[in-house]
KEDO-685622 format. One record per residue: x negated, y negated, z of N, C-alpha, C in turn; residue in three letters. Coordinates in nm, 2 decimals, decimal comma. Each point is the difference from the previous one (the first is absolute). Layout:
REM residues N
n_X n_Y n_Z ca_X ca_Y ca_Z c_X c_Y c_Z aa
X Y Z X Y Z X Y Z ALA
...
***
This chain:
REM residues 152
n_X n_Y n_Z ca_X ca_Y ca_Z c_X c_Y c_Z aa
11,28 12,78 4,72 0,00 0,14 -0,03 0,00 0,00 -0,16 MET
-0,09 0,08 -0,05 -0,02 0,01 -0,15 0,05 0,14 -0,04 THR
0,08 0,00 -0,11 0,05 0,12 -0,06 -0,10 0,03 -0,11 ASP
-0,08 0,11 0,01 -0,10 0,03 -0,11 0,07 0,04 -0,13 PRO
0,13 0,03 0,00 0,06 0,04 -0,12 0,07 -0,12 -0,07 ASP
0,00 -0,11 0,06 0,06 -0,12 -0,06 -0,08 -0,05 -0,12 MET
0,07 -0,03 -0,11 -0,06 -0,05 -0,12 -0,03 -0,15 0,02 ASP
-0,13 -0,03 -0,01 -0,04 -0,14 0,02 -0,02 -0,08 -0,13 LEU
0,04 0,06 -0,11 -0,01 -0,07 -0,13 0,09 -0,12 0,00 ASP
-0,06 -0,11 -0,04 0,08 -0,12 -0,01 -0,01 -0,09 0,12 GLY
-0,06 0,05 0,11 -0,01 -0,08 0,12 -0,13 -0,07 0,01 PHE
0,00 -0,12 0,05 -0,12 -0,08 0,02 -0,03 0,00 0,15 ASP
-0,12 0,01 0,04 -0,04 -0,01 0,14 -0,02 -0,15 0,03 VAL
0,08 -0,05 0,10 -0,01 -0,15 0,03 -0,14 -0,03 0,05 PHE
-0,06 -0,10 -0,05 -0,13 -0,05 0,04 0,03 -0,14 0,07 ASP
-0,01 0,00 0,13 0,03 -0,13 0,07 -0,08 -0,12 -0,05 ARG
-0,12 0,03 -0,06 -0,08 -0,11 -0,04 0,06 -0,07 -0,13 SER
0,10 0,07 -0,06 0,07 -0,07 -0,12 0,11 -0,09 0,05 SER
0,04 0,01 0,12 0,10 -0,10 0,05 -0,06 -0,13 0,02 ALA
0,07 -0,11 -0,03 -0,06 -0,14 0,01 -0,04 -0,02 0,15 PRO
-0,12 -0,05 0,02 -0,05 -0,04 0,13 0,06 -0,13 0,04 SER
0,03 -0,02 0,13 0,06 -0,12 0,04 -0,10 -0,12 -0,01 PRO
-0,13 0,03 -0,02 -0,10 -0,10 -0,01 -0,02 -0,06 -0,15 SER
0,05 0,08 -0,09 0,00 -0,04 -0,14 0,12 -0,09 -0,03 VAL
-0,03 -0,13 -0,03 0,12 -0,10 -0,01 0,10 0,04 -0,11 PRO
0,12 0,01 0,05 0,12 0,02 -0,09 0,11 -0,08 0,04 THR
0,10 -0,02 -0,10 0,12 -0,07 0,03 0,11 0,09 -0,06 LEU
0,11 0,02 0,07 0,11 0,07 -0,05 0,12 -0,10 -0,02 THR
0,06 0,00 -0,11 0,12 -0,07 -0,02 0,12 0,10 0,02 ILE
0,06 -0,02 0,11 0,11 0,10 0,04 0,13 -0,03 -0,08 GLN
0,08 0,10 0,01 0,14 -0,02 -0,06 0,06 -0,12 0,07 ARG
0,07 -0,08 -0,07 0,06 -0,13 0,05 -0,10 -0,11 0,03 ARG
-0,13 0,02 -0,04 -0,09 -0,12 0,00 -0,09 -0,02 0,12 GLY
0,02 0,08 0,11 -0,10 -0,02 0,11 -0,14 0,04 -0,04 MET
-0,09 -0,09 0,04 -0,14 0,03 -0,04 -0,07 0,06 0,12 LEU
-0,08 0,11 -0,02 -0,06 0,07 0,11 -0,15 0,00 -0,03 SER
-0,07 -0,06 0,10 -0,15 0,00 -0,01 -0,05 0,11 0,09 LEU
-0,10 0,08 -0,05 -0,06 0,10 0,09 -0,10 -0,07 0,09 ASN
-0,06 0,07 0,09 -0,09 -0,06 0,09 -0,12 -0,07 -0,07 ARG
-0,05 0,07 -0,11 -0,12 -0,06 -0,07 0,04 -0,13 -0,06 GLY
0,12 -0,02 -0,06 0,04 -0,13 -0,05 0,01 -0,10 0,10 SER
0,07 0,04 0,11 0,02 -0,10 0,11 -0,13 -0,05 0,06 TYR
-0,09 0,09 0,02 -0,13 -0,04 0,05 -0,08 -0,08 -0,10 GLU
0,01 0,03 -0,13 -0,07 -0,08 -0,10 0,05 -0,14 -0,01 ALA
0,13 -0,02 0,04 0,05 -0,14 0,01 -0,03 -0,07 0,13 LEU
-0,07 0,07 0,09 -0,04 -0,06 0,13 0,11 0,01 0,11 GLY
0,09 0,10 -0,01 0,10 0,03 0,09 0,09 -0,12 0,03 LYS
0,06 -0,06 -0,11 0,08 -0,12 0,02 0,13 0,02 0,06 PRO
0,06 -0,10 0,07 0,13 0,00 0,05 0,10 -0,02 -0,11 ALA
-0,04 -0,07 -0,11 0,09 -0,03 -0,11 -0,09 -0,01 -0,13 ALA
0,07 0,01 -0,11 -0,06 0,00 -0,13 0,09 -0,09 -0,10 VAL
-0,07 -0,04 -0,10 0,07 -0,06 -0,11 0,00 0,09 -0,12 GLU
0,11 0,01 -0,08 0,01 0,08 -0,11 -0,01 -0,08 -0,13 LEU
-0,09 0,04 -0,09 -0,02 -0,07 -0,12 0,02 0,09 -0,12 LEU
0,04 -0,05 -0,12 0,02 0,08 -0,11 -0,06 -0,06 -0,13 PHE
-0,07 0,07 -0,08 -0,05 -0,04 -0,13 0,08 0,06 -0,10 ASN
0,09 -0,08 -0,07 0,09 0,06 -0,10 -0,07 0,06 -0,12 ARG
-0,10 -0,07 -0,04 -0,08 0,04 -0,12 -0,07 0,14 0,02 GLU
-0,06 0,01 0,12 -0,08 0,12 0,03 0,09 0,11 0,06 ARG
0,12 -0,04 0,05 0,09 0,09 0,08 -0,08 0,05 0,12 ARG
-0,04 -0,09 0,08 -0,08 0,03 0,11 0,05 -0,07 0,13 ALA
0,00 0,07 0,11 0,04 -0,06 0,13 -0,12 -0,04 0,07 ILE
0,00 -0,12 0,07 -0,10 -0,04 0,08 0,05 -0,01 0,15 GLY
-0,08 0,04 0,09 0,04 -0,01 0,14 -0,11 -0,06 0,08 ILE
0,03 -0,11 0,07 -0,11 -0,06 0,08 0,05 -0,04 0,13 ARG
-0,09 -0,01 0,10 0,04 -0,04 0,14 0,06 -0,14 0,00 PRO
0,09 -0,02 0,09 0,07 -0,13 0,01 0,03 -0,03 0,14 ALA
0,00 -0,13 0,03 0,05 -0,05 0,13 0,15 0,04 0,02 ASP
0,04 0,07 0,10 0,14 0,03 0,02 0,09 -0,12 0,00 PRO
-0,05 -0,11 0,03 0,09 -0,12 0,00 0,02 -0,06 -0,14 ALA
-0,07 0,05 -0,10 0,02 -0,05 -0,14 0,13 0,05 -0,05 THR
0,08 -0,09 -0,07 0,13 0,04 -0,04 0,00 0,12 -0,10 PRO
-0,11 0,02 -0,07 0,00 0,11 -0,10 -0,06 0,13 0,05 ARG
-0,03 0,00 0,13 -0,07 0,12 0,06 0,11 0,10 0,04 ALA
-0,05 0,13 -0,02 0,08 0,11 0,04 -0,07 0,07 0,11 TYR
0,08 0,03 0,11 -0,06 0,07 0,12 -0,04 0,14 -0,04 ALA
-0,11 0,04 0,06 -0,05 0,14 -0,02 0,03 0,07 0,13 VAL
0,07 0,11 -0,01 0,03 0,08 0,13 -0,05 0,14 -0,02 ARG
-0,04 0,05 0,12 -0,05 0,14 0,00 0,11 0,10 0,00 SER
-0,01 0,10 -0,07 0,10 0,11 0,00 -0,03 0,09 0,11 GLN
0,09 0,03 0,09 -0,03 0,09 0,11 0,02 -0,07 0,13 GLY
-0,04 0,07 0,10 0,01 -0,05 0,14 -0,08 -0,12 0,03 ALA
0,06 -0,10 0,07 -0,07 -0,12 0,04 -0,12 0,03 0,08 ALA
-0,11 -0,06 -0,03 -0,12 0,02 0,07 -0,08 0,12 -0,04 GLY
0,06 0,08 -0,09 -0,07 0,13 -0,04 -0,09 -0,04 -0,12 GLY
-0,08 0,10 -0,04 -0,09 -0,01 -0,11 0,08 0,04 -0,13 SER
0,02 -0,09 -0,09 0,08 0,03 -0,12 -0,09 0,01 -0,12 SER
0,05 0,08 -0,09 -0,07 0,01 -0,13 0,08 -0,07 -0,11 ASN
0,12 -0,05 0,03 0,08 -0,07 -0,09 0,05 -0,13 0,05 THR
0,00 -0,10 -0,09 0,04 -0,14 0,03 0,10 -0,04 -0,10 TYR
0,11 -0,06 0,04 0,11 -0,03 -0,09 0,01 -0,15 -0,02 LEU
0,03 -0,03 -0,13 0,03 -0,14 -0,04 0,13 0,00 -0,07 VAL
0,10 -0,08 0,04 0,12 -0,01 -0,07 -0,02 -0,06 -0,14 PRO
0,04 0,07 -0,11 -0,03 -0,04 -0,13 0,12 0,01 -0,10 GLY
0,12 0,02 0,05 0,11 0,02 -0,08 0,03 -0,11 -0,10 ARG
0,00 -0,12 0,06 0,03 -0,12 -0,09 -0,11 -0,02 -0,09 SER
-0,13 0,02 0,04 -0,11 -0,01 -0,09 0,00 0,10 -0,12 PHE
0,03 0,13 0,03 0,00 0,10 -0,11 0,12 -0,03 -0,09 THR
0,11 -0,04 0,06 0,12 -0,03 -0,08 -0,02 -0,12 -0,10 THR
-0,06 -0,11 0,06 -0,03 -0,12 -0,08 -0,09 0,03 -0,12 HIS
-0,10 0,08 0,02 -0,10 0,03 -0,10 0,03 0,12 -0,08 TYR
0,12 0,07 0,02 0,03 0,11 -0,08 -0,09 0,12 0,02 GLY
-0,05 0,02 0,12 -0,09 0,11 0,03 0,09 0,12 0,03 ILE
-0,03 0,11 -0,06 0,08 0,13 0,01 -0,01 0,05 0,14 ASP
0,12 0,02 0,06 0,00 0,06 0,14 0,09 0,13 0,00 THR
0,03 0,06 -0,12 0,09 0,11 0,00 -0,06 0,12 0,07 THR
-0,13 0,01 0,00 -0,07 0,11 0,08 -0,12 -0,07 0,07 VAL
-0,04 0,05 0,11 -0,12 -0,05 0,07 -0,12 0,04 -0,08 ALA
-0,09 -0,10 -0,01 -0,13 0,03 -0,07 -0,12 -0,06 0,08 ARG
-0,10 0,08 0,01 -0,12 -0,04 0,07 -0,11 -0,04 -0,11 ARG
-0,06 -0,12 0,03 -0,10 -0,06 -0,09 -0,13 -0,02 0,07 TYR
-0,11 0,02 -0,07 -0,13 -0,04 0,05 -0,01 -0,15 0,00 GLY
-0,08 -0,06 0,09 -0,01 -0,15 0,00 -0,15 -0,03 -0,02 VAL
-0,02 -0,12 -0,05 -0,13 -0,06 -0,02 -0,01 -0,13 0,08 GLU
-0,11 -0,01 0,07 -0,03 -0,12 0,08 -0,06 -0,11 -0,09 ARG
0,05 -0,12 0,01 -0,06 -0,11 -0,07 0,00 -0,12 0,10 ARG
-0,12 -0,02 0,06 -0,01 -0,10 0,10 0,09 0,04 0,12 GLY
0,09 -0,09 0,04 0,09 0,03 0,12 0,13 0,07 -0,05 GLU
0,01 0,02 -0,13 0,13 0,05 -0,05 -0,02 0,15 -0,05 MET
0,11 0,07 0,02 0,01 0,14 -0,06 0,08 -0,01 -0,13 LEU
-0,04 0,06 -0,10 0,07 0,01 -0,13 0,05 0,14 -0,03 LEU
0,13 0,00 -0,05 0,06 0,12 -0,04 0,04 -0,01 -0,15 VAL
-0,06 0,08 -0,08 0,02 0,00 -0,14 0,12 0,09 -0,03 ASP
0,12 -0,06 -0,04 0,12 0,08 -0,02 -0,01 0,07 -0,14 LEU
-0,10 -0,03 -0,08 -0,02 0,07 -0,13 -0,06 0,14 0,03 GLU
-0,07 0,02 0,11 -0,05 0,13 0,03 0,12 0,09 0,04 GLN
-0,01 0,13 -0,02 0,11 0,08 0,03 -0,01 0,03 0,15 GLU
0,10 -0,04 0,08 0,01 0,03 0,14 0,04 0,14 0,02 GLY
-0,05 0,06 0,11 0,04 0,13 0,04 0,14 0,00 0,06 ALA
0,09 0,08 -0,05 0,14 0,01 0,06 -0,01 0,07 0,14 VAL
0,05 -0,07 0,10 0,00 0,06 0,13 0,13 0,07 0,03 THR
0,00 0,09 0,10 0,12 0,08 0,03 0,09 -0,09 0,09 VAL
0,13 0,01 -0,03 0,10 -0,06 0,07 0,04 0,08 0,12 THR
0,02 -0,06 0,12 0,04 0,08 0,12 0,13 0,06 -0,02 SER
0,02 0,13 0,05 0,13 0,06 -0,01 0,10 -0,06 0,09 PRO
-0,05 -0,09 0,09 0,10 -0,07 0,09 0,06 -0,12 -0,07 ARG
-0,05 -0,03 -0,12 0,05 -0,12 -0,06 0,15 0,01 -0,02 ALA
0,07 -0,10 0,03 0,15 0,00 -0,01 0,05 -0,04 -0,14 LYS
-0,09 -0,05 -0,08 0,04 -0,05 -0,13 0,02 0,13 -0,09 ASP
0,12 0,01 -0,05 0,04 0,11 -0,09 -0,07 0,00 -0,13 ARG
-0,06 -0,11 -0,04 -0,07 -0,01 -0,13 -0,14 0,04 0,01 GLU
-0,04 0,07 0,10 -0,14 0,04 0,01 -0,03 0,09 -0,12 ALA
-0,13 -0,01 -0,05 -0,03 0,08 -0,12 0,00 0,15 0,04 PRO
0,04 0,08 -0,10 -0,01 0,14 0,02 -0,15 0,05 -0,03 THR
-0,03 0,12 0,04 -0,14 0,05 -0,02 -0,03 0,00 -0,15 ARG
0,10 0,02 -0,08 -0,02 0,00 -0,15 -0,03 -0,14 -0,05 GLU
0,06 -0,10 0,06 -0,02 -0,13 -0,04 -0,14 -0,05 0,04 THR
-0,04 0,04 0,12 -0,14 -0,04 0,05 -0,10 0,08 -0,09 VAL
0,02 0,12 -0,03 -0,09 0,08 -0,08 -0,01 -0,06 -0,14 ALA
0,11 -0,05 -0,06 -0,01 -0,06 -0,13 -0,07 -0,13 0,00 ALA
0,00 -0,07 0,11 -0,07 -0,13 0,01 -0,14 0,01 0,03 LEU
-0,04 0,12 0,05 -0,14 0,02 0,04 -0,09 0,02 -0,12 ALA
***
């Protein structure tokens, strides 16, 4: 229901085409270090059961490549959502990785990825998009709207 007297100054009409498509490869570094691959990234890697995480200190870039799950350095990739369902998000535990390399996890950030052979590269020098934290988060240190706006 639309009120014709409502002042619409300052409002933007949402254009769903501006929302990131699940087919465009992205990676989100979530708060506390969990790595989240969207469907495009997961498929670009060949839908692996596990991945290896690499880091280039000089370029400040993350590399992700498929790995044999039996390899000691492999991290299992799990689908977020119901088992057997079609997921758009795939999770890789990365807390020890992000901590070891000093990667900022104070807010969740989404990055575009670049494919190089069998590996996906994430350039941490690019400005990642701050993502919204769920209101269900139990962590009392969740950023305020003002903090997120200041970081954007």
